[in-house]
C-alpha positions as CSV (number, residue, x, y, z in Angstrom):
1,V,83.7,214.9,22.2
2,Q,86.1,217.3,21.1
3,L,86.3,220.9,21.9
4,Q,87.2,223.6,19.2
5,A,87.8,227.1,20.1
6,S,87.1,229.5,17.5
7,G,87.2,233.4,16.8
8,G,90.9,233.8,16.5
9,G,92.5,235.9,13.8
10,L,95.3,238.6,13.2
11,V,94.7,241.9,14.6
12,Q,96.4,244.9,15.5
13,S,97.5,246.1,19.0
14,G,94.2,248.1,20.6
15,E,92.0,246.0,18.6
16,S,89.4,243.3,20.1
17,L,88.4,239.7,19.1
18,K,86.0,237.5,20.9
19,L,86.6,233.8,21.1
20,S,83.9,231.2,21.4
21,C,83.6,227.3,22.4
22,V,80.5,225.4,21.9
23,V,79.8,222.4,23.8
24,S,76.7,219.9,24.4
25,G,74.2,220.8,26.6
26,S,74.8,218.3,29.4
27,I,78.2,219.4,29.6
28,F,77.5,223.0,29.6
29,S,75.1,222.9,32.2
30,S,77.4,220.8,34.4
31,D,80.8,221.7,34.0
32,S,83.0,224.4,34.7
33,M,85.4,225.9,32.1
34,A,88.5,227.6,31.8
35,W,90.2,229.7,28.8
36,Y,93.9,228.9,28.4
37,R,96.6,230.5,26.2
38,R,100.0,229.2,25.3
39,A,102.3,231.9,23.9
40,P,105.2,230.9,21.7
41,G,108.1,229.5,23.6
42,K,106.0,229.5,27.1
43,G,103.9,227.5,28.7
44,R,100.3,227.0,28.8
45,E,98.5,229.5,31.5
46,S,95.1,230.2,32.7
47,V,93.4,233.3,31.1
48,A,89.9,233.0,32.5
49,A,87.4,230.7,34.2
50,I,83.4,230.5,34.8
51,D,81.5,227.8,36.7
52,N,78.3,226.6,35.9
53,N,76.5,229.2,38.0
54,G,78.3,232.2,36.2
55,R,80.7,233.0,38.8
56,S,83.9,234.0,36.8
57,R,87.5,234.9,37.4
58,I,90.1,236.9,35.3
59,A,93.7,236.7,35.5
60,S,95.3,239.6,36.8
61,F,97.6,240.0,33.6
62,V,94.5,240.5,31.4
63,K,91.9,241.9,34.0
64,G,90.2,245.0,32.8
65,R,90.9,243.9,29.2
66,F,89.3,240.4,28.9
67,T,86.0,238.9,30.3
68,V,84.3,235.7,30.0
69,S,80.7,234.9,29.7
70,R,78.2,232.2,29.0
71,D,75.1,231.6,26.8
72,S,72.9,229.0,28.2
73,A,70.6,229.2,25.1
74,K,73.7,228.5,22.7
75,N,75.7,226.3,25.1
76,T,78.7,228.6,24.2
77,V,81.1,230.2,26.3
78,Y,82.8,233.5,25.4
79,L,86.1,235.3,25.9
80,Q,85.7,238.8,24.8
81,M,89.4,240.3,24.5
82,N,89.6,244.0,24.4
83,N,92.8,246.3,23.8
84,L,94.7,243.6,22.6
85,T,98.6,243.7,22.5
86,P,101.4,241.8,20.9
87,E,101.8,240.1,24.3
88,D,98.5,238.4,23.9
89,T,99.7,236.6,21.0
90,A,99.3,232.9,21.6
91,I,96.9,229.8,20.7
92,Y,93.9,230.0,22.9
93,Y,92.2,227.0,24.2
94,C,88.8,226.5,25.8
95,K,88.9,223.4,28.6
96,F,85.7,221.9,30.1
97,S,86.3,220.2,33.4
98,S,84.8,216.7,32.2
99,L,86.6,216.9,28.8
100,D,90.1,216.5,27.3
101,W,91.8,219.6,25.7
102,G,90.8,220.4,22.1
103,Q,91.8,222.4,19.4
104,G,92.8,226.1,19.9
105,T,92.3,229.2,18.0
106,Q,95.1,231.0,17.2
107,V,95.2,234.8,18.1
108,T,97.8,237.1,16.6
109,V,98.3,240.8,17.5
110,S,100.6,243.0,15.5
111,S,102.2,246.3,16.7
């Protein structure tokens, strides 16, 4: 099973994007997951996480702008990103605890 994050794109500062990550029902209901990002020239960092009970945490550097949520009817996890800045430019990945890393989605924010 390979994960594929989607929803990235090119936006201007201040705009929003909503990333999605779909997974099978059994994994969705059992695993915790996290959103990570890798900016150009930097290491991978955790942005947000949510467990299978819906408890979430958001990294301090995006708190107040990013939210993470789950939709059990669609086996989908979302990362809502508001008020984007050029510093948010990165490849974003979703990661479920029992699965390997999958394909990320590019987010580019222009000033």
